[in-house]
C-alpha positions as CSV (number, residue, x, y, z in Angstrom):
1,M,-23.8,26.0,-64.0
2,Q,-25.8,24.9,-61.2
3,V,-24.6,22.2,-58.8
4,H,-27.2,20.3,-56.8
5,V,-26.0,18.9,-53.5
6,V,-28.0,16.2,-51.9
7,V,-27.5,16.0,-48.1
8,R,-28.5,12.7,-46.5
9,T,-29.1,12.5,-42.8
10,C,-28.6,9.4,-40.8
11,T,-29.0,8.6,-37.1
12,I,-26.1,7.2,-35.2
13,E,-26.9,5.4,-32.0
14,L,-24.1,5.3,-29.5
15,L,-24.1,2.1,-27.5
16,P,-22.2,1.8,-24.2
17,M,-19.2,-0.5,-24.1
18,T,-21.2,-2.8,-21.7
19,H,-24.0,-3.2,-24.3
20,P,-24.5,-7.0,-25.1
21,E,-24.1,-6.5,-28.8
22,I,-20.8,-4.6,-28.4
23,R,-19.5,-7.0,-25.8
24,N,-20.4,-10.1,-28.0
25,S,-18.9,-8.5,-31.2
26,R,-15.6,-7.4,-29.5
27,Q,-15.2,-10.4,-27.2
28,L,-14.7,-8.2,-24.2
29,G,-13.5,-9.8,-21.0
30,P,-15.4,-10.0,-17.7
31,E,-16.4,-6.9,-15.8
32,P,-13.5,-5.6,-13.6
33,S,-13.9,-6.1,-9.9
34,A,-14.2,-3.3,-7.4
35,G,-10.6,-3.8,-6.3
36,E,-9.3,-3.5,-9.9
37,L,-11.3,-0.3,-10.4
38,A,-9.9,1.2,-7.2
39,L,-6.4,0.2,-8.2
40,D,-6.9,1.9,-11.6
41,D,-8.1,5.0,-9.9
42,R,-5.2,5.1,-7.6
43,S,-2.7,4.5,-10.4
44,A,-4.2,7.3,-12.4
45,L,-3.5,9.8,-9.7
46,R,0.2,10.6,-9.5
47,R,2.1,13.5,-8.1
48,V,3.7,15.9,-10.5
49,A,7.5,15.7,-10.3
50,G,9.7,18.8,-10.6
51,L,7.6,21.2,-8.5
52,S,10.1,22.9,-6.2
53,T,9.0,23.2,-2.5
54,E,12.1,25.1,-1.3
55,L,10.8,27.6,1.3
56,V,11.2,31.3,1.0
57,D,9.9,31.6,4.6
58,V,10.2,28.3,6.4
59,S,7.6,29.5,9.0
60,E,4.9,29.0,6.3
61,V,5.5,25.2,6.0
62,E,2.6,24.1,8.2
63,Y,0.2,26.2,6.1
64,R,1.2,24.5,2.9
65,Q,-0.2,21.4,1.2
66,L,2.2,18.6,1.9
67,R,4.0,17.8,-1.4
68,L,6.7,15.1,-1.7
69,E,8.8,14.9,-4.8
70,R,12.6,14.4,-4.4
71,V,13.4,13.5,-0.8
72,V,16.4,12.6,1.4
73,L,15.9,10.3,4.4
74,V,17.6,10.7,7.7
75,G,17.4,8.6,10.8
76,V,18.9,8.3,14.3
77,W,20.3,5.0,15.3
78,T,20.0,4.7,19.1
79,D,19.8,1.0,19.9
80,G,19.9,-2.4,18.1
81,S,22.1,-3.5,15.4
82,V,23.1,-1.7,12.2
83,A,20.9,-4.1,10.3
84,D,17.9,-2.9,12.3
85,A,18.7,0.7,11.7
86,E,19.0,0.1,7.9
87,A,15.8,-1.9,7.9
88,S,14.0,1.0,9.6
89,L,15.3,3.4,7.0
90,A,14.3,1.0,4.2
91,E,10.8,0.9,5.5
92,L,10.8,4.7,5.6
93,A,11.8,4.7,1.9
94,A,8.9,2.3,1.1
95,L,6.6,4.7,3.0
96,A,8.0,7.7,1.0
97,K,7.5,5.7,-2.3
98,T,3.9,4.9,-1.4
99,A,3.3,8.7,-0.8
100,G,4.5,9.4,-4.3
101,S,8.1,10.6,-3.8
102,V,11.5,9.7,-5.2
103,V,14.1,8.8,-2.7
104,L,17.5,10.2,-3.6
105,D,19.7,9.4,-0.5
106,G,19.6,8.3,3.1
107,L,21.7,9.1,6.1
108,I,21.9,7.5,9.6
109,Q,23.4,9.2,12.6
110,R,24.6,7.1,15.5
111,R,23.6,8.7,18.8
112,D,22.6,7.7,22.3
113,R,19.4,9.7,21.9
114,P,18.1,12.2,19.3
115,D,19.5,15.7,19.6
116,P,16.9,17.9,21.4
117,S,17.6,20.9,19.1
118,T,18.0,19.6,15.5
119,Y,17.3,15.8,16.0
120,I,20.6,14.8,14.3
121,G,23.0,17.5,15.8
122,S,24.4,20.6,14.2
123,G,27.3,18.9,12.5
124,K,25.1,16.3,10.8
125,A,22.6,19.0,9.9
126,A,25.3,20.9,8.0
127,E,26.2,17.6,6.2
128,L,22.6,17.1,5.4
129,R,22.4,20.5,3.9
130,E,25.3,19.6,1.6
131,V,23.5,16.4,0.5
132,V,20.3,18.4,-0.2
133,L,22.3,20.8,-2.4
134,A,24.1,18.0,-4.2
135,T,21.0,15.9,-5.0
136,G,18.6,18.7,-5.6
137,A,16.2,17.4,-3.0
138,D,13.3,19.6,-1.9
139,T,12.1,17.6,1.2
140,V,13.8,15.9,4.1
141,I,12.0,13.1,5.9
142,C,13.1,12.1,9.4
143,D,12.7,8.5,10.7
144,G,11.0,9.6,13.9
145,E,8.5,12.1,15.4
146,L,10.0,15.6,15.7
147,S,9.0,18.1,18.2
148,P,7.9,21.5,16.9
149,A,11.2,23.0,18.1
150,Q,13.3,20.3,16.3
151,L,11.2,20.8,13.1
152,T,11.8,24.5,13.1
153,A,15.6,24.3,13.9
154,L,16.2,21.6,11.3
155,E,14.4,23.5,8.6
156,K,16.5,26.6,9.2
157,A,19.6,24.4,8.9
158,V,18.8,22.6,5.7
159,K,16.6,25.4,4.0
160,V,14.0,23.0,2.7
161,K,10.9,21.4,4.0
162,V,11.3,18.9,6.8
163,I,8.6,16.4,7.8
164,D,8.8,13.4,10.2
165,R,7.6,9.8,10.0
166,T,4.2,10.7,11.5
167,A,3.4,13.4,8.9
168,L,4.4,11.0,6.2
169,I,2.1,8.2,7.4
170,L,-0.8,10.7,7.8
171,D,-0.3,11.9,4.2
172,I,-0.5,8.3,3.0
173,F,-3.7,7.7,5.0
174,A,-5.1,10.9,3.5
175,Q,-4.4,9.7,0.0
176,H,-5.9,6.3,0.4
177,A,-9.0,7.0,2.5
178,T,-12.1,6.7,0.4
179,S,-15.1,6.3,2.7
180,R,-16.7,9.1,4.7
181,E,-15.6,7.5,8.0
182,G,-12.1,7.0,6.8
183,K,-11.7,10.5,5.6
184,A,-13.1,11.9,8.9
185,Q,-10.7,9.7,10.9
186,V,-7.7,10.8,8.9
187,S,-8.7,14.5,9.1
188,L,-9.0,14.2,12.9
189,A,-5.6,12.6,13.2
190,Q,-4.0,15.3,11.0
191,M,-5.5,18.1,13.0
192,E,-4.3,16.6,16.3
193,Y,-0.8,16.4,14.8
194,L,-1.0,19.9,13.3
195,L,-2.4,21.8,16.3
196,P,0.8,22.0,18.4
197,R,2.9,22.7,15.3
198,L,1.2,25.8,14.0
199,R,3.5,28.7,13.7
200,G,2.5,32.4,13.3
201,W,4.2,35.6,12.1
202,G,4.3,37.6,15.4
203,D,2.0,40.5,16.2
204,S,1.7,41.8,12.6
205,L,-1.4,39.8,12.0
206,S,-3.0,40.3,15.4
207,R,-6.6,41.5,15.6
208,Q,-6.6,44.9,17.2
209,A,-9.2,45.3,20.0
210,G,-10.2,48.7,21.5
211,G,-12.6,51.6,21.2
212,R,-16.0,50.6,19.9
213,A,-14.6,47.3,18.6
214,G,-13.6,46.3,22.1
215,G,-17.2,46.5,23.4
216,S,-18.6,48.6,26.2
217,T,-15.5,48.0,28.4
218,G,-13.0,48.9,25.7
219,G,-11.3,52.3,25.4
220,V,-8.2,54.2,26.5
221,G,-5.7,51.9,28.2
222,L,-7.3,48.7,26.8
223,R,-6.3,49.0,23.2
224,G,-3.7,46.5,22.0
225,P,-3.1,43.2,20.3
226,G,-6.2,41.0,20.4
227,E,-6.6,37.5,19.0
228,T,-3.7,36.7,16.8
229,K,-3.9,34.9,13.5
230,I,-2.5,31.7,15.0
231,E,-5.0,31.8,17.9
232,T,-7.8,32.1,15.4
233,D,-6.4,29.1,13.5
234,R,-6.2,27.1,16.6
235,R,-9.7,27.9,17.7
236,R,-11.1,27.0,14.3
237,I,-9.1,23.7,14.3
238,R,-10.5,22.8,17.7
239,Q,-14.0,23.5,16.6
240,R,-13.6,21.3,13.5
241,M,-12.0,18.6,15.6
242,A,-15.0,18.6,18.0
243,R,-17.3,18.4,15.0
244,L,-15.3,15.5,13.5
245,R,-15.4,13.6,16.8
246,R,-19.2,13.9,16.9
247,D,-19.4,12.7,13.3
248,I,-17.1,9.7,14.0
249,K,-19.1,8.8,17.1
250,A,-22.3,8.8,15.0
251,M,-20.6,6.6,12.4
252,K,-19.4,4.3,15.1
253,Q,-23.0,3.7,16.2
254,V,-23.8,2.5,12.7
255,R,-20.8,0.2,12.7
256,D,-21.7,-1.1,16.1
257,T,-25.2,-1.9,14.8
258,Q,-23.9,-3.8,11.8
259,R,-21.5,-5.7,14.1
260,S,-24.3,-6.6,16.6
261,R,-26.3,-8.0,13.7
262,R,-23.4,-10.3,12.8
263,L,-23.0,-11.3,16.4
264,A,-26.7,-12.0,16.8
265,S,-26.6,-14.4,13.8
266,E,-24.0,-16.4,15.7
267,V,-22.0,-16.8,12.5
268,P,-18.3,-17.1,13.5
269,S,-16.3,-13.9,12.9
270,I,-12.7,-14.0,11.8
271,A,-10.5,-10.8,11.7
272,I,-7.4,-10.6,9.6
273,V,-4.7,-8.5,11.3
274,G,-1.1,-8.0,10.5
275,Y,1.7,-5.6,9.4
276,T,1.0,-3.4,6.5
277,N,1.7,-4.9,3.1
278,S,1.9,-8.5,4.6
279,G,-0.8,-9.8,2.1
280,K,-4.0,-9.5,4.2
281,S,-6.2,-8.4,1.3
282,S,-4.7,-11.1,-0.9
283,L,-5.5,-13.7,1.7
284,L,-9.1,-12.4,2.0
285,N,-9.5,-12.7,-1.8
286,A,-8.0,-16.2,-1.8
287,L,-10.3,-17.4,0.9
288,T,-13.6,-15.7,-0.1
289,G,-13.2,-14.4,-3.6
290,A,-13.9,-10.9,-2.4
291,G,-12.1,-9.1,-5.2
292,V,-10.9,-6.2,-2.9
293,L,-8.1,-3.9,-3.8
294,V,-4.7,-5.6,-3.7
295,D,-1.6,-3.4,-4.2
296,D,2.1,-3.8,-3.5
297,A,2.2,-0.7,-1.3
298,L,2.1,0.2,2.3
299,F,-1.4,1.0,3.8
300,A,-3.2,0.0,0.6
301,T,-6.2,-1.0,2.8
302,L,-7.8,1.6,5.1
303,E,-11.4,0.6,4.9
304,P,-12.4,-2.6,6.7
305,T,-14.0,-5.2,4.5
306,A,-16.2,-8.1,5.6
307,R,-17.0,-11.1,3.3
308,R,-18.7,-14.4,3.8
309,G,-16.9,-17.7,3.4
310,S,-17.6,-21.3,4.1
311,F,-15.6,-24.3,5.4
312,D,-15.4,-27.7,3.8
313,D,-18.2,-28.9,6.0
314,G,-20.5,-26.1,4.8
315,R,-20.3,-23.9,7.9
316,V,-20.4,-20.2,7.2
317,F,-18.0,-17.6,8.6
318,V,-17.4,-13.9,8.2
319,L,-13.9,-12.8,7.4
320,S,-13.0,-9.1,8.0
321,D,-9.9,-7.3,6.6
322,T,-8.5,-4.6,8.9
323,V,-6.1,-1.7,8.7
324,G,-2.4,-2.8,8.6
325,F,0.0,-1.8,11.3
326,V,3.5,-0.5,11.2
327,R,6.3,0.1,13.7
328,H,5.9,3.4,15.6
329,L,2.3,3.8,14.4
330,P,1.3,7.4,15.3
331,T,-0.8,7.6,18.4
332,Q,-3.2,10.0,16.6
333,L,-4.0,7.3,14.1
334,I,-4.6,4.6,16.8
335,E,-7.0,6.9,18.5
336,A,-8.8,8.1,15.3
337,F,-9.1,4.5,13.9
338,R,-10.1,3.0,17.2
339,S,-13.7,2.4,16.0
340,T,-12.3,0.6,12.9
341,L,-9.8,-1.5,15.0
342,E,-12.7,-2.6,17.3
343,E,-13.5,-5.2,14.6
344,V,-10.8,-7.4,16.3
345,V,-12.4,-7.1,19.8
346,D,-15.6,-9.0,18.8
347,A,-13.9,-11.5,16.6
348,D,-13.9,-15.2,17.5
349,L,-10.6,-15.7,15.8
350,L,-7.6,-13.5,14.9
351,V,-5.7,-14.5,11.8
352,H,-2.4,-12.8,12.2
353,V,-0.7,-12.5,8.8
354,V,3.1,-12.2,8.7
355,D,5.2,-11.4,5.6
356,G,7.6,-14.3,5.4
357,S,9.8,-12.5,2.8
358,D,10.4,-9.5,5.1
359,V,13.9,-8.9,6.5
360,N,12.7,-9.0,10.1
361,P,9.3,-10.7,10.3
362,L,9.5,-11.3,14.0
363,A,9.7,-7.5,14.6
364,Q,6.5,-7.2,12.6
365,V,4.8,-9.8,14.9
366,N,5.8,-7.8,18.0
367,A,4.7,-4.5,16.5
368,V,1.2,-5.9,15.7
369,R,0.8,-7.5,19.0
370,Q,1.7,-4.3,20.8
371,V,-1.0,-2.3,18.9
372,L,-3.6,-5.1,19.5
373,S,-2.9,-5.1,23.2
374,E,-3.6,-1.4,23.3
375,V,-6.9,-1.8,21.5
376,I,-8.1,-4.8,23.4
377,A,-7.0,-3.5,26.8
378,D,-9.7,-0.8,26.7
379,H,-12.5,-3.3,26.5
380,H,-11.4,-5.5,29.4
381,E,-12.1,-8.6,27.5
382,D,-10.2,-11.8,26.9
383,P,-8.6,-11.6,23.4
384,A,-9.7,-14.1,20.8
385,P,-7.4,-17.0,19.9
386,E,-4.6,-16.0,17.5
387,L,-3.6,-18.1,14.4
388,L,-0.3,-17.0,13.0
389,V,-0.1,-17.3,9.2
390,V,3.2,-16.8,7.4
391,N,2.4,-15.5,3.9
392,K,4.5,-15.0,0.8
393,I,6.4,-18.2,1.2
394,D,6.9,-18.3,-2.6
395,A,9.1,-15.1,-2.2
396,A,11.0,-16.2,0.9
397,S,14.2,-18.2,1.0
398,D,14.3,-21.7,2.4
399,L,16.7,-20.6,5.2
400,A,14.3,-17.8,6.3
401,L,11.3,-20.2,6.3
402,A,13.3,-22.8,8.3
403,Q,14.1,-20.1,10.9
404,L,10.4,-19.0,11.0
405,R,9.2,-22.6,11.5
406,R,11.5,-22.9,14.5
407,A,10.5,-19.4,15.9
408,L,6.8,-19.8,15.2
409,P,6.0,-23.5,15.7
410,G,2.2,-23.1,15.6
411,A,2.1,-21.0,12.4
412,V,0.6,-22.0,9.1
413,F,2.7,-21.3,6.0
414,V,0.8,-20.2,2.9
415,S,1.1,-18.2,-0.3
416,A,-2.0,-16.3,-1.1
417,R,-0.7,-15.7,-4.7
418,T,-0.1,-19.3,-5.6
419,G,-2.6,-20.9,-3.3
420,E,-0.1,-23.1,-1.5
421,G,-1.1,-24.0,2.0
422,L,-4.6,-22.5,1.8
423,D,-6.3,-25.9,2.4
424,R,-4.2,-26.4,5.6
425,L,-5.2,-22.8,6.7
426,R,-8.9,-23.6,6.2
427,Q,-8.5,-26.7,8.2
428,R,-6.8,-24.9,11.1
429,M,-9.5,-22.2,11.1
430,A,-12.2,-24.8,11.2
431,E,-10.5,-26.5,14.1
432,L,-10.2,-23.3,16.1
433,L,-13.8,-22.4,15.5
434,A,-15.5,-25.4,17.0
435,P,-19.1,-25.9,15.7
436,T,-21.7,-24.2,17.8
437,D,-24.7,-25.4,15.8
438,T,-27.0,-28.3,16.2
439,A,-29.2,-30.4,14.0
440,V,-32.9,-29.6,13.7
441,D,-35.8,-31.4,12.0
442,V,-38.7,-29.0,11.9
443,V,-42.0,-28.2,10.0
444,I,-42.4,-24.5,9.5
445,P,-46.0,-23.3,8.8
446,Y,-46.4,-21.4,5.6
447,D,-47.3,-18.2,7.4
448,R,-43.9,-18.2,9.1
449,G,-41.7,-17.5,6.1
450,D,-39.5,-15.3,8.3
451,L,-38.3,-18.5,10.1
452,V,-37.5,-20.2,6.8
453,A,-35.5,-17.2,5.8
454,R,-33.5,-17.3,9.1
455,L,-32.8,-21.0,8.6
456,H,-31.3,-20.3,5.2
457,A,-29.4,-17.2,6.3
458,D,-28.0,-18.4,9.6
459,G,-28.0,-22.1,9.2
460,R,-27.0,-24.9,6.8
461,V,-30.1,-26.5,5.2
462,V,-29.6,-30.1,4.4
463,Q,-33.1,-31.0,3.1
464,A,-36.3,-29.0,2.4
465,E,-39.6,-30.2,1.1
466,H,-43.1,-28.8,1.1
467,N,-46.1,-30.8,2.4
468,A,-49.7,-30.0,3.4
469,V,-48.8,-28.6,6.8
470,G,-45.8,-26.4,5.9
471,T,-42.1,-26.6,4.9
472,H,-40.3,-29.6,6.2
473,I,-36.6,-28.7,6.8
474,K,-33.6,-30.6,8.1
475,A,-30.7,-28.3,8.9
476,R,-27.9,-27.4,11.2
477,V,-28.5,-24.1,12.9
478,P,-27.0,-22.1,15.9
479,V,-28.1,-23.2,19.3
480,A,-30.1,-20.0,20.0
481,L,-32.1,-20.4,16.8
482,A,-32.7,-24.1,17.5
483,A,-34.3,-23.1,20.8
484,S,-36.8,-20.9,19.1
485,L,-37.7,-23.6,16.6
486,R,-38.4,-26.3,19.3
487,E,-42.2,-25.8,19.0
488,F,-42.0,-26.6,15.3
489,S,-40.2,-30.0,15.6
490,A,-41.2,-32.5,12.9
491,A,-41.9,-35.2,15.6
492,G,-44.5,-32.9,17.3
493,A,-46.1,-32.0,14.0
494,S,-46.5,-35.6,13.0
495,S,-48.1,-36.6,16.3
496,A,-50.5,-33.7,16.2
497,S,-51.6,-34.6,12.6
498,S,-52.2,-38.2,13.6
């Protein structure tokens, strides 16, 4: 019995999900914004829980990848009230959560000053070891910057990895940096922090120098330990730091060129500054529709973003989002991100965003102003006017808002999420940025299309029509541009034609 099998071939064409036919048939929604895509990418990358980081040899800690899973927090309360100490530890817990860890417990030690040996004292270190054993924690995070000696002594006492607040913030920056400049700045800050904290293993890994290896001057009596492993590491780190500084300097020149172009256009520049997670990016989206990344996490924004917006009278402005600040921001980060923070130096207006729902918003204001004073002081320029904006009023209590209205009388209260108060904010921004433009009535010849393009880019065109001589335009433009258009005034063109 013979069975005949007929095989039919067909061609299957795979269409992408963005193809018009697929989109129309499945009724797909609009394309996701860049901020939504960045948020999805960040959410898809999570740390793996359950990987033990207990050290066999605690001296190897600085050579390991920083991994945070189950952590115990510890802080030293030296001044202020107990509420301030608890708020500082709560902020450290938020930082640890942003880094991808699970906070198990937190301890506060009341002292006049941190213990020079173990930061919290030998008795508290023994108690901390018991907490680590009871909770199964694999990392201890200290709410302060530890010296290399304190780090070593505390690790020997608790037998697990110990990191400080600076290392934690640097780890968060390393996770969130996406641009080439941001990654270079974070790498430089990490190396500056790591260099004095490198630890070696004695002479066992030293490079022996002598005999022929020592060169023509080597020989009997000159043999012995040469460059050790830790010295080699330090030399390589210094070489890489020098290379990163050169790269950042070159990137700074590109940023300065872009900034100078914005300044030459005479379009008002507004910089959004404020404490981390105060809602700066949300406010940028609400005012300009930028669609940048918004996340309820500390240091969600590390790359400065500039977007154009317009006031109710049609005037154009540039709004720049900057890196958020935090109490005790590491000096290494301020130095590394100085080129990014310079956006605030050339701004015509600083919009200082404050989280109205925070436990201590006034402390946030003081911390931001302290960092701004350090950045602006190097340029010896008068700072731009500051407009305080209290955000997240929809999440704050009436009592807290009443206290803020009394403490910050000139502030504008808004909610970037609901849109409440945004009209008043636009009005105040427009008042502080007085118009620097003037009305012009010009006839531009057809061979000067570049001037027509500048009128549309830097000014506000009210009326435009074409005639036999050229393009007749009525507009409001910056004073400098108006001076260059004086020879093309419509009055002069009409008298010449007659």
